[in-house]
C-alpha positions in Angstrom: -13.2 -26.6 0.8 -10.9 -25.6 3.6 -10.1 -27.8 6.6 -12.0 -27.1 9.8 -9.8 -26.6 12.9 -10.2 -25.3 16.4 -10.4 -21.5 16.3 -8.1 -19.2 18.2 -8.4 -15.5 18.8 -7.1 -13.2 16.1 -5.2 -11.2 18.7 -3.2 -14.3 19.7 -2.3 -14.9 16.0 -1.5 -11.3 15.2 1.3 -11.3 17.9 3.0 -13.8 15.7 2.8 -11.9 12.4 5.7 -9.6 13.2 7.8 -12.2 15.0 7.5 -14.8 12.3 8.5 -12.2 9.7 12.0 -12.4 11.1 12.4 -16.1 10.5 13.5 -17.8 7.3 12.5 -21.2 6.2 15.8 -22.8 6.8 18.7 -22.6 9.3 20.3 -19.3 9.9 23.7 -20.9 10.3 26.3 -18.8 8.5 27.3 -21.8 6.4 23.9 -23.3 5.8 24.3 -25.1 2.4 20.7 -26.4 2.0 18.3 -24.6 -0.4 15.9 -22.0 1.0 12.5 -21.0 -0.4 12.6 -17.2 -0.2 9.4 -15.2 -0.5 8.9 -12.2 -2.7 5.6 -11.6 -1.0 6.3 -11.6 2.8 4.8 -14.4 4.8 3.3 -12.0 7.3 1.2 -10.6 4.4 0.2 -14.0 3.2 -0.9 -15.1 6.7 -3.7 -12.5 6.5 -5.1 -14.6 3.6 -4.8 -18.0 5.2 -7.9 -20.2 5.2 -7.8 -20.9 8.9 -7.3 -18.3 11.7 -3.8 -17.2 12.5 -2.3 -19.3 15.3 0.7 -18.9 17.6 3.9 -20.7 16.8 3.4 -23.2 19.5 -0.2 -23.9 18.4 1.0 -24.4 14.8 3.7 -26.8 15.9 1.3 -28.9 18.0 -1.3 -29.1 15.2 1.4 -29.9 12.6 2.7 -32.8 14.8 -0.9 -34.0 15.4 -2.2 -33.9 11.8 1.0 -34.0 9.8 -0.5 -31.1 7.8 0.8 -27.6 7.6 -1.7 -25.3 9.3 -0.6 -22.2 7.4 -2.3 -22.5 4.0 -4.0 -20.2 1.4 -6.3 -20.5 -1.6 -4.0 -20.6 -4.6 -5.3 -20.4 -8.2 -2.6 -21.5 -10.6 -3.1 -19.7 -13.9 -1.0 -22.2 -15.9 -3.1 -25.2 -14.9 -6.4 -23.5 -14.1 -6.5 -25.4 -10.8 -7.7 -23.9 -7.5 -6.3 -25.6 -4.4 -5.0 -24.9 -0.9 -1.3 -24.7 -0.6 1.1 -24.1 2.3 2.3 -20.5 2.6 5.9 -21.7 2.9 5.7 -22.9 -0.8 4.0 -20.1 -2.6 5.1 -16.7 -3.9 8.8 -17.3 -3.6 11.8 -18.7 -5.3 14.6 -21.0 -4.0 17.8 -19.2 -3.1 16.4 -15.9 -4.5 18.6 -13.7 -2.2 21.6 -16.0 -1.8 24.9 -14.1 -2.5 27.4 -16.7 -3.5 30.2 -14.0 -3.3 29.6 -13.8 0.5 31.4 -16.9 1.6 30.8 -16.1 5.3 27.0 -16.2 5.0 25.3 -16.6 1.7 21.9 -16.0 3.3 23.0 -12.7 4.9 20.6 -10.6 2.7 17.6 -12.9 3.5 18.3 -12.4 7.2 18.5 -8.6 6.8 15.3 -8.6 4.8 13.6 -10.6 7.6 14.6 -7.9 10.2 13.2 -5.2 8.0 10.0 -7.2 7.4 9.7 -7.7 11.2 9.6 -3.9 11.7 7.2 -3.4 8.8 4.9 -6.2 10.1 4.5 -4.3 13.5 3.5 -1.2 11.6 0.9 -3.1 9.5 -0.6 -4.6 12.7 -1.0 -1.1 14.1 -2.6 0.0 10.9 -5.2 -2.7 11.1 -5.9 -1.8 14.7 -6.5 1.8 13.7 -9.2 0.9 11.1 -12.1 1.6 13.5 -10.8 5.2 14.1 -10.6 5.9 10.4 -7.1 7.5 10.8 -3.6 6.2 11.3 -0.7 8.1 12.7 2.9 7.4 12.1 6.0 9.3 13.3 8.6 10.2 10.7 11.0 7.3 11.4 8.2 4.7 11.2 7.0 6.3 7.9 10.5 6.2 6.5 10.9 2.6 7.5 7.7 1.7 5.8 8.7 3.6 2.7 12.0 1.8 2.6 10.2 -1.5 3.1 7.8 -0.8 0.2 10.6 0.3 -2.1 12.6 -2.8 -1.4 9.5 -4.9 -2.0 9.3 -3.5 -5.5 13.1 -3.8 -6.0 13.2 -7.4 -4.8 10.4 -8.5 -7.1 11.5 -11.7 -8.9 10.9 -10.1 -12.3 13.4 -7.3 -11.5 16.4 -9.3 -10.3 17.7 -10.4 -13.7 16.9 -7.2 -15.7 17.1 -4.3 -13.3 20.9 -3.8 -14.2 21.0 -5.9 -17.3 23.3 -3.8 -19.6 21.8 -5.0 -22.9 18.1 -4.7 -21.8 16.2 -2.2 -24.0 14.9 -0.3 -20.9 18.4 0.1 -19.6 19.8 1.8 -22.8 20.3 5.1 -20.9 22.2 3.4 -18.0 24.4 1.0 -20.0 27.3 3.4 -20.0 27.2 3.5 -16.2 26.4 -0.2 -15.6 29.3 -1.8 -17.5 32.2 0.3 -16.0 30.6 0.0 -12.5 30.5 -3.8 -12.8 34.1 -3.9 -13.9 35.2 -1.6 -11.1 33.5 -3.8 -8.5 34.4 -7.1 -10.0 30.8 -8.0 -10.6 30.1 -10.6 -13.2 26.3 -10.6 -13.8 23.2 -8.5 -13.7 22.0 -10.5 -10.7 25.2 -9.8 -8.8 24.9 -6.0 -9.3 21.2 -6.3 -8.3 22.3 -8.1 -5.0 25.0 -5.5 -4.5 22.5 -2.6 -4.4 20.0 -4.7 -2.5 22.7 -4.8 0.2 23.1 -1.0 -0.1 19.4 -0.4 0.3 19.2 -2.7 3.3 22.4 -1.5 5.1 21.7 2.2 4.5 19.0 4.2 6.4 16.3 6.0 4.6 17.8 9.3 5.6 21.3 8.4 4.3 19.9 7.1 1.0 18.0 10.4 0.6 21.2 12.3 1.5 23.1 10.4 -1.2 20.3 11.3 -3.7 20.3 14.9 -2.5 24.1 15.1 -3.2 23.5 13.9 -6.8 20.7 16.5 -7.2 22.8 19.3 -5.7 25.6 18.5 -8.1 23.7 17.8 -11.3 20.1 19.1 -10.8 17.0 17.1 -11.4 17.0 18.0 -15.0 20.6 17.0 -15.4 20.0 13.6 -13.9 17.1 13.0 -16.1 19.1 14.1 -19.1 21.9 11.6 -18.1 19.3 8.8 -18.2 17.7 9.8 -21.5 21.0 10.7 -23.3 23.0 7.7 -22.0 25.9 9.5 -20.4 25.8 8.6 -16.7 29.3 9.1 -15.3 30.7 5.7 -14.2 32.0 7.1 -10.9 28.5 7.9 -9.6 28.4 4.9 -7.2 25.1 5.8 -5.5 23.2 6.6 -8.7 20.4 4.1 -7.8 19.7 6.3 -4.7 18.0 8.7 -7.2 15.4 6.0 -8.0 14.7 5.7 -4.3 14.4 9.5 -4.0 12.0 9.7 -6.9 9.6 7.2 -5.3 9.9 8.9 -1.9 9.5 12.5 -3.1 7.0 12.0 -6.0 4.5 9.6 -4.4 2.4 10.2 -1.3 1.0 7.5 0.9 -2.7 6.7 0.9 -4.5 3.9 2.7 -7.5 2.3 1.1 -10.0 0.0 2.9 -12.3 -2.4 1.1 -16.0 -1.9 1.5 -17.7 -4.1 4.1 -18.5 -7.5 2.5 -15.9 -7.3 -0.2 -12.2 -8.0 -0.1 -8.9 -7.2 -1.9 -7.1 -10.1 -3.6 -3.4 -10.6 -4.0 -1.5 -11.9 -7.0 2.2 -12.5 -7.8 2.6 -8.8 -8.5 -0.1 -7.1 -6.4 2.5 -6.3 -3.7 4.2 -3.6 -5.6 2.2 -3.2 -8.8 2.9 -0.2 -11.0 -0.4 1.0 -12.5 -2.1 3.9 -14.2 -1.3 6.6 -16.7 -2.1 10.3 -16.3 -0.6 13.7 -17.0 2.1 12.0 -19.0 3.2 10.0 -16.0 3.4 6.2 -16.3 2.9 4.4 -13.0 0.5 6.8 -11.4 0.0 4.3 -8.6 2.2 1.8 -6.7 -0.2 -0.8 -5.2 0.6 -2.9 -2.2 -2.2 -5.2 -1.0 -1.4 -5.9 2.6 -4.5 -7.8 3.6 -8.0 -8.6 2.3 -9.1 -5.4 4.1 -6.3 -2.9 3.4 -4.2 -1.8 0.5 -1.4 0.8 0.7 -1.3 2.9 -2.5 1.5 5.3 -3.3 0.0 7.9 -5.5 1.9 10.3 -7.8 1.7 13.9 -6.7 -0.2 14.8 -9.9 -3.1 12.8 -8.5 -3.5 14.9 -5.4 -7.2 15.7 -4.4 -7.3 18.8 -6.5 -7.3 16.5 -9.6 -11.0 15.7 -8.6 -10.8 12.0 -9.3 -13.5 9.5 -8.3 -11.3 8.3 -5.4 -9.9 11.2 -3.4 -7.4 10.1 -0.8 -5.5 13.1 0.5 -1.8 13.2 1.5 -1.2 12.9 5.2 -1.6 15.8 7.6 1.8 16.6 9.1 2.1 17.5 12.8 5.5 19.1 13.2 7.4 18.8 16.5 7.6 22.6 16.9 3.9 23.3 16.3 1.5 23.2 13.3 4.0 24.4 10.9 7.1 24.1 13.1 9.4 27.0 14.0 12.5 25.2 12.7 11.0 24.1 9.4 10.3 27.7 8.4 14.0 28.1 7.9 14.3 25.1 5.6 14.9 25.9 1.9 12.6 23.5 0.2 14.2 24.2 -3.2 17.4 22.5 -1.8 17.2 18.7 -1.8 20.1 18.6 0.7 18.5 21.0 3.1 15.3 19.0 3.1 17.2 15.8 3.6 19.1 17.3 6.5 15.9 18.5 8.2 14.2 15.1 7.8 17.2 13.3 9.3 17.5 15.8 12.2 16.2 15.4 15.8 13.5 18.0 15.0 12.4 16.1 12.0 12.4 12.8 13.8 9.7 13.9 16.1 7.3 14.9 13.3 4.1 12.9 13.0 1.8 12.2 10.0 -1.9 11.5 10.2 -3.3 9.4 7.4 -7.0 9.2 6.6 -8.1 5.7 5.8 -10.1 6.0 2.6 -13.1 3.6 2.6 -14.0 2.5 -0.9 -17.5 1.8 -2.2 -18.5 -1.6 -3.5 -17.9 -0.5 -7.1 -14.6 1.1 -6.3 -13.5 -2.1 -4.4 -14.4 -4.2 -7.5 -12.6 -1.8 -9.8 -9.5 -2.0 -7.6 -9.6 -5.8 -8.0 -10.1 -5.4 -11.7 -6.8 -3.5 -11.9 -5.1 -6.4 -10.0 -6.7 -9.0 -12.3 -6.0 -7.1 -15.6 -2.3 -7.3 -14.7 -2.4 -11.1 -14.5 -1.2 -11.5 -18.0 0.9 -14.7 -18.2 0.6 -18.3 -17.4 3.3 -18.0 -14.8 1.0 -15.9 -12.6 -1.1 -17.0 -9.5 -3.9 -15.5 -7.4 -4.8 -15.8 -3.7 -7.9 -14.6 -1.8 -9.6 -15.1 1.5 -13.3 -15.6 1.0 -14.7 -17.7 -1.9 -17.9 -15.6 -2.1 -16.0 -12.3 -2.4 -13.6 -13.8 -5.0 -16.5 -15.2 -7.0 -18.2 -11.8 -7.2 -15.0 -10.1 -8.3 -14.3 -12.7 -10.9 -17.8 -12.6 -12.3 -17.9 -8.8 -12.4 -14.5 -8.8 -14.1 -15.7 -11.3 -16.7 -18.9 -9.4 -17.3 -17.1 -6.2 -18.2 -16.6 -6.1 -21.9 -13.3 -4.2 -21.5 -11.9 -7.2 -19.7 -13.5 -9.9 -21.7 -10.4 -11.3 -23.3 -8.2 -10.9 -20.2 -10.9 -12.7 -18.2 -10.5 -15.9 -20.1 -7.7 -16.8 -17.7 -10.3 -16.8 -14.8 -13.0 -18.9 -16.4 -11.8 -22.1 -14.7 -11.6 -20.2 -11.4 -15.2 -19.0 -11.8 -16.4 -22.5 -12.5 -14.6 -24.0 -9.5 -15.7 -21.2 -7.1 -19.4 -21.5 -8.3 -19.4 -25.2 -7.5 -17.8 -24.6 -4.1 -20.3 -21.8 -3.2 -23.3 -23.9 -4.3 -22.1 -26.8 -2.3 -21.7 -24.6 0.8 -25.1 -23.1 0.3 -26.8 -26.5 -0.1 -25.2 -27.6 3.2 -26.4 -24.5 5.0 -30.0 -24.2 3.7 -32.9 -26.7 3.3 -33.3 -28.2 -0.2 -36.5 -26.1 -0.9 -34.4 -22.9 -0.9 -32.7 -22.4 -4.2 -29.0 -21.6 -4.1 -29.7 -18.9 -6.6 -32.0 -17.2 -4.1 -29.3 -17.2 -1.5 -26.7 -15.9 -3.9 -29.0 -13.1 -5.0 -28.6 -11.7 -1.5 -25.1 -10.7 -2.6 -24.4 -8.4 -5.5 -24.5 -10.5 -8.6 -22.2 -9.6 -11.5 -25.3 -9.1 -13.7 -26.1 -6.0 -11.7 -22.9 -4.5 -13.1 -23.9 -5.0 -16.8 -26.8 -3.9 -19.0 -27.7 -6.7 -21.3 -28.8 -4.6 -24.3 -25.6 -2.5 -24.1 -23.4 -5.6 -23.5 -24.9 -7.3 -26.6 -24.4 -4.2 -28.8 -20.7 -3.9 -27.7 -20.1 -7.6 -28.3 -21.5 -7.3 -31.8 -19.3 -4.3 -32.5 -16.2 -6.0 -31.1 -16.7 -9.2 -33.0 -17.5 -7.4 -36.2 -21.0 -9.0 -36.5 -22.5 -5.5 -36.7 -21.1 -2.8 -38.9 -21.8 0.9 -39.4 -21.2 3.4 -42.2 -19.1 5.6 -40.1 -17.4 5.6 -36.7 -19.7 8.4 -35.6 -22.9 6.4 -36.5 -21.5 3.6 -34.4 -20.6 5.8 -31.4 -24.0 7.6 -31.6 -26.0 4.3 -31.3 -23.9 3.2 -28.4 -24.4 6.6 -26.7 -28.2 6.4 -27.2 -28.2 2.8 -25.9 -26.1 3.9 -22.9 -28.5 6.7 -22.1 -31.3 4.2 -21.5 -29.1 1.5 -19.9 -28.6 1.0 -16.2 -25.2 2.1 -14.8 -22.2 0.1 -16.0 -18.5 0.4 -15.6 -18.2 1.2 -19.3 -20.6 4.1 -19.0 -19.2 5.3 -15.7 -15.7 5.7 -17.1 -17.1 7.7 -20.0 -19.3 9.9 -17.8 -16.4 10.6 -15.5 -14.2 11.9 -18.4 -17.1 13.8 -20.0 -17.8 15.5 -16.7 -14.1 16.7 -16.4 -14.3 18.2 -19.9 -17.7 19.8 -19.5 -16.6 21.4 -16.2 -13.7 23.1 -17.9 -15.9 24.5 -20.7 -18.6 25.5 -18.3 -16.2 27.5 -16.3 -15.6 29.7 -19.4 -19.3 30.6 -19.4 -19.9 34.3 -19.5 -23.5 34.7 -20.5 -25.8 31.7 -20.6 -29.4 32.6 -21.7 -30.5 29.1 -21.0 -29.3 25.9 -19.3 -30.1 22.3 -20.2 -32.1 23.2 -23.3 -31.8 20.8 -26.3 -31.4 23.4 -29.0 -30.6 21.0 -31.8 -30.2 17.3 -31.1 -27.1 15.6 -32.5 -27.8 13.7 -35.8 -27.7 9.9 -35.8 -25.5 9.8 -38.9 -22.9 12.1 -40.6 -20.6 11.5 -43.6 -17.5 9.5 -43.3 -15.3 12.5 -43.9 -17.0 14.6 -41.3 -16.9 11.7 -38.9 -13.1 11.3 -39.3 -12.4 15.0 -38.9 -14.6 15.2 -35.9 -12.8 12.5 -33.9 -9.4 13.6 -35.1 -10.1 17.0 -33.7 -12.2 16.1 -30.6 -10.2 13.3 -29.0 -7.0 15.3 -28.6 -9.2 18.3 -27.6 -10.9 16.5 -24.8 -7.5 15.2 -23.6 -6.1 18.7 -23.4 -9.2 19.8 -21.5 -8.4 17.1 -18.8 -10.2 14.0 -19.9 -8.2 10.8 -19.6 -8.8 9.3 -23.1 -7.8 5.7 -23.6 -5.8 6.2 -26.8 -5.6 2.5 -27.2 -5.5 0.6 -30.5 -8.1 -2.0 -29.6 -11.6 -1.7 -31.0 -13.1 -1.2 -27.5 -10.7 1.5 -26.5 -11.3 3.3 -29.8 -15.1 3.0 -29.3 -14.9 4.3 -25.7 -13.1 7.4 -26.8 -15.6 8.0 -29.7 -18.6 7.5 -27.4 -17.0 9.9 -24.9 -16.8 12.5 -27.7 -20.5 12.1 -28.7 -21.6 12.1 -25.1 -19.7 15.3 -24.4 -21.0 17.0 -27.6 -24.6 16.1 -26.7 -24.2 17.7 -23.3 -22.2 20.7 -24.5 -24.8 21.4 -27.2 -27.4 21.8 -24.5 -25.4 24.5 -22.7 -24.7 27.7 -24.6 -21.7 28.7 -22.5 -20.0 25.4 -22.9 -20.7 25.3 -26.6 -19.3 28.8 -27.0 -16.1 27.8 -25.1 -15.7 24.7 -27.3 -16.3 26.6 -30.6 -13.6 29.2 -29.6 -11.0 26.6 -28.7 -9.5 26.5 -32.1 -10.0 28.2 -35.5 -10.8 24.8 -36.9 -13.5 24.1 -34.4 -16.4 26.1 -35.9 -16.3 24.4 -39.3 -15.9 20.9 -37.9 -18.7 21.3 -35.3 -21.1 23.0 -37.6 -21.2 19.9 -39.8 -23.1 18.2 -37.0 -26.2 20.3 -37.7 -28.3 21.1 -40.7 -28.3 24.7 -41.9 -31.0 26.9 -40.6 -31.3 26.0 -37.0 -33.6 28.0 -34.8 -30.5 29.9 -33.5 -29.4 30.7 -37.0 -32.8 32.2 -37.9 -32.8 34.2 -34.7 -29.3 35.6 -35.4 -30.2 36.5 -39.0 -33.4 38.4 -37.9 -31.6 40.1 -35.0 -28.7 41.4 -37.2 -31.0 42.7 -39.9 -33.0 44.6 -37.3 -29.9 46.0 -35.7 -28.7 47.2 -39.2 -32.0 48.9 -39.9 -32.0 50.7 -36.6 -28.3 51.8 -36.7 -29.2 55.4 -37.7 -31.6 55.7 -34.7 -30.4 56.9 -31.3 -28.4 54.0 -29.9 -29.5 52.1 -26.9 -25.9 51.0 -26.4 -23.6 53.2 -24.3 -20.4 52.2 -26.1 -18.7 50.0 -28.7 -17.9 47.6 -25.8 -21.5 47.5 -24.7 -22.6 46.8 -28.3 -20.0 44.1 -28.8 -20.9 42.5 -25.5 -24.6 42.3 -26.4 -24.0 41.1 -30.0 -21.7 38.4 -28.7 -24.3 37.1 -26.3 -26.9 36.9 -29.0 -24.8 35.6 -31.9 -22.1 33.6 -30.1 -23.6 32.3 -26.9 -27.0 31.0 -28.0 -26.1 27.4 -28.7 -25.1 25.4 -31.8 -25.2 27.4 -35.1 -24.3 27.1 -38.7 -24.7 30.7 -39.8 -21.7 32.5 -41.2 -21.9 35.4 -38.7 -21.5 33.1 -35.7 -18.9 31.0 -37.4 -16.8 34.0 -38.3 -17.0 35.3 -34.7 -15.8 31.9 -33.4 -12.9 31.6 -35.8 -11.7 35.2 -35.2 -12.0 34.9 -31.4 -10.1 31.5 -31.5 -7.3 33.1 -33.6 -7.0 36.0 -31.2 -6.9 33.8 -28.2 -4.3 31.5 -29.7 -2.1 34.4 -30.7 -2.3 36.3 -27.4 -2.1 33.1 -25.4 1.4 32.6 -26.8 2.8 36.1 -26.6 1.4 36.8 -23.1 3.6 34.0 -21.7 6.6 36.1 -22.3 8.2 37.8 -19.3 6.4 40.9 -17.9 7.8 43.7 -15.8 7.3 43.5 -12.1 5.0 43.5 -10.3 2.9 41.9 -13.0 5.3 39.0 -13.6 4.8 37.9 -9.9 1.0 38.2 -10.1 -1.3 35.2 -10.8 -2.1 34.6 -14.4 -5.4 32.7 -13.8 -8.6 34.2 -12.5 -11.1 31.5 -13.5 -14.1 33.2 -11.9 -13.6 36.6 -13.6 -16.7 37.8 -15.4 -16.8 40.8 -17.7 -19.0 43.8 -16.9 -21.6 44.5 -19.6 -21.0 48.3 -19.8 -18.1 50.6 -19.5 -18.0 54.4 -20.3 -17.6 55.3 -24.0 -14.3 57.1 -23.4 -12.9 53.9 -21.8 -14.4 51.7 -24.5 -12.8 53.7 -27.3 -9.4 53.7 -25.7 -9.6 50.0 -24.9 -10.6 48.9 -28.4 -8.0 51.1 -30.1 -5.3 49.6 -27.9 -6.5 46.0 -28.5 -6.5 46.6 -32.2 -3.0 47.9 -32.2 -1.9 44.8 -30.1 -3.6 42.5 -32.5 -2.2 44.2 -35.6 1.3 43.6 -34.2 0.7 40.1 -33.0 -1.9 38.3 -35.2 -0.7 37.7 -38.8 -3.1 39.1 -41.4 -5.3 40.9 -38.9 -6.6 44.4 -40.0 -9.4 46.1 -38.0 -12.7 46.3 -40.0 -13.5 49.9 -40.7 -17.2 49.3 -41.3 -19.3 51.1 -43.9 -22.8 51.7 -45.2 -23.7 48.2 -46.4 -25.0 45.4 -44.3 -21.9 43.2 -45.1 -19.5 46.0 -44.1 -21.4 46.7 -40.9 -21.6 43.0 -39.9 -17.9 42.5 -40.4 -17.1 45.4 -38.1 -19.5 44.0 -35.5 -17.9 40.6 -35.7 -14.5 42.3 -35.1 -15.9 44.0 -32.0 -17.6 40.9 -30.7 -14.3 38.9 -31.0 -12.3 41.6 -29.1 -14.9 41.3 -26.3 -14.5 37.5 -26.4 -10.7 37.9 -26.3 -10.9 40.3 -23.3 -13.1 37.8 -21.4 -10.4 35.1 -22.0 -7.5 37.3 -21.0 -9.3 38.2 -17.8 -9.6 34.5 -16.9 -6.3 33.2 -18.1 -3.8 36.1 -18.6 -5.0 38.5 -16.0 -1.5 39.9 -15.2 -1.0 40.7 -18.9 -4.4 42.5 -19.1 -3.7 44.4 -15.9 -0.4 45.5 -17.4 -2.2 46.8 -20.5 -4.9 48.6 -18.5 -2.5 50.2 -16.1 -0.6 51.7 -19.1 -3.6 53.9 -19.9 -3.2 57.7 -19.2 -3.6 58.8 -15.6 -7.3 59.2 -14.6 -8.5 56.4 -17.0 -9.3 53.7 -14.6 -11.0 51.0 -16.6 -13.0 48.5 -14.6 -13.7 45.5 -16.8 -14.7 42.8 -14.4 -17.4 42.2 -11.8 -14.9 41.2 -9.2 -13.5 44.7 -9.3 -16.6 46.7 -9.3 -20.2 45.6 -8.7 -22.5 46.0 -11.7 -26.3 46.1 -11.1 -28.2 43.4 -13.0 -30.4 46.1 -14.6 -27.3 47.5 -16.3 -27.0 44.4 -18.4 -30.6 44.3 -19.7 -29.6 45.3 -23.3 
């Protein structure tokens, strides 16, 4: 498919990548009137995708004169025509006269020339990055890092889709800035949105990273981050804020950390019209979780929002860089910087001390599946007929396109790539036939690579297709999700199932961390039913989808049938797992007063746990007059809670009442304990996720603790009155439920409002030193036998 030419060493070619970045396609004469084709993806990036090895400028000139063919070409798939061909780099991913400033009569190509200089510096850094791949780390000093950040910001800013709308006063996305845009244009004599876009392109090019950050810091010092955000949302940006766009630069620099991703051996990244500056991802309420810059088939630079730091425990875990300060590990000077002041931080970073800081980046090597998923993100954002796509190796591109097509989630979007798959298949088969004897089937050779069919389970795929096309219908959404879940359990791993499993794992982990007493692990107490009523199905998903989202799962929340189904299958998958873990089921049942009733509808009355609870409570009632084996009310409540609330899914009224009362107490105290506490409690950490209740405390401590908690609940929880108990079974059980719920509430406070609970306990009379948690005082295992 590609022309065959004499090969030169990569090192010879790479020396030209940086130098050529500083050249435009036309004359640099100040008065050059002829049109220029100006790239929005830099040529030094595209050269890494060219079909022939990179050559020096002299070699390219000689070959061009000899063959009359441009030696710098790339594979180019035109979405509009569906054609795949090889095109000169000088004629792809650009627009004629894109950066020409007709107001600058001295040199209308001034901005293009300044961009070329910036690209030249960035190209040298990218070369060094590729040279560092074998070491697995890449070190940059602060000024180089700032230059690269500036380059990447301008790459986004100069995107062809931005030029006409970035400062378009009547564009819907600019409603908040219109009151600033129009007066600013008038004050500067600017006539159009493109002219103001060029005006600030010049500002970003002429101003150093440090000075832009200082301009932004001045805005923040004067108005505060909240004030600036309020200006944007409430449409009252003062017209005299000339450097207001510096705040956008500041947001990208401060809120996103660099990460470097390497494609797995044998696979490659692809580049599209928008893959050099693609905004992607949603999480934690943040749109644009990632800024993707594909810089070669091997490397992508990804700016990640700070909410996706490693502690988020995602499936790809690149960490922020490790800083090496000029004055030691932490730096003597930096200790005096007030990091709450944007101006102080900006001053330090622009200082001589800050200039000598270095940053060590770990190069994150992706797996094959992660590399393909990365390419899926790039492909899913190819949405219009004006888009194009470029790649290096036909085999790698074919695998990515087939895998993308085989994923049901991408089925409609992948229609754009059907002609590409056909043409690539023909090309690969032709190449294989030329390399191997006729007796060896091309299919055999292709099977040596990862086929797209290995990424899809046929039975699951057919079922999902039937659901999406409407050819298979179900009585309820739950029935449909349950069948997909059961099919998925037997299926081989797929991207559809992987995404669900990942979010289920997040949710389960949160619930599991609430576990206090788990009599059993992994036991299937009562399997989920294959069918429930339509009313129960609707209530279940209306409750569980937001619930899982609050617990940390990234639910799709989409309106399409597949997105809806994925969320519902995630709910069923999570419920199946939680129902086999008593601690997780207990945490889920206590998450809301509505939870017990909704969840109990999943099971028939009279489960094994229900029968066990019923027998246990009757026996306890009969033996109540005998000498108690429980040392205190706390000990009794703790033991009853373990038996009636933490034994797996139930439908009995005792367990249901316990769950509902505990959830009400937690909700109530969760709100009031957020109020300010006196010092030192206000400064103490609220969370103690590993705190575990002791099973026994002395009777005197127990009585004081319970009486105090009942007073707090009477004042805080509307309608709450402590159960006095009595002689009948019903009266006794209601009192026990009350005591079980207080123990459950104490367990939650110890994990999530520890400073409040410490404040309560420290208020007891002198000499009453209540030890409630194992992390405070060791409790022998034998002490918890009852």
